[in-house]
C-alpha positions, 0 to 999 in steps of 0.5 A: 774362867776369866777373860785372860785364861780364856784368851790363852786357852783359845790361842793354845787350841788354835796352835794345836789345830795348826800343829796337829790333826786332832781327833779330840781335845780334852782340857783339864787342870785347876783353871778348868775346875774353877780353883786356879792359883798363881802357878796354875796351868792348862793340861791339854790332852790331844788325841790324833790318828798319827803313830807318834806321841809327843809332849809339849810345854808352852806358854800362851799369854804367859799361861803355861800349858802342858800338851799331851799328844797321843793316839787312842792306842797310846792312851789305852796303854797308859790306862793299863800301865797306870792301873798296874801301879794304881796311879790312874793319871791319864784316866783322871785327866780324860775322865774329869776334863772338858771336851773341846773338840771331838764331843760327837766322836764315838771312839772318844766317847768310849775312851772317856767311858773307859777312863771313868772305869779305870778311875774307879778300879784298883788292882787286887793285892794278894797276901804275899804282895801285902806282906812284902809291901809291909816289909818294905815299909818297915825296912825303910823305917829300920834304915832311918833308925840306923842313922837317926843319931849320926845323919838326921838329914838322911834319916828324914829322907828315909822317913819321907819315902816311908810315909809316901810308900805307906800312903800308897799302900793304904789306898791299894790295900783298900782297893782305892785308886790313888787320888791326885797328889794334892788330894791324898792327905785330905782324902786320908784324913776324911776317910781314914782319920786315925791314919790321916791325922798322923800323916798330917801331923808328920808333915806339920811338925818341924821337930825331927824327934816328933817326925820320927816318933810319928813315923814309928807310930804309923809303921806300927799301925799299918805294919804291926812290925818295925824292922826285920820280920820273918816272911816267905814269898813262896816259890814263884 
């Protein structure tokens, strides 16, 4: 970390210590990971013992900092909520971050251990959920098809939603927690190249007709159906 970033981080930690009573401070983000870019920021997770939670976005030496203030109970609630939708955002921040304050705190150590567990665990998906999700994806493509010729902009909107939902489904269906958004397509290309290459091509092409055809190929590959198909949720 260069001197400018280090100075900004030092000022951020000093401000946090004045404003809150932190039990632990964990900092993460591309600067900490060693691959910063011009818009990089610090993500700072502050653990305290108070009952409130707070989020602050603040500059220190022109470096943006996102500060998340929570107690242990709040964080475990985030773990559970994010686990249910297969998006371990908080777990990723805490498991991969650098502890600046509270390294010897046993509760913080346990929190980091649990974050690592949540980071590696995806919720189970049963056949009914799998079929319902495929139907949702397929229906989005059908909606796009309905307006392909009359409203290409809205059609692209449906196609983009469909491709994002499709990626989410592939991770869930394979029991993999969603990676960080910036890493998802690369992960897909490396681990599921037949799907990943299509998704990469979808975003690379500037041709509307090519996008549509690639989306159609993706739907058939993942869902095996386009548009309406028969299914029954069963009695719930």
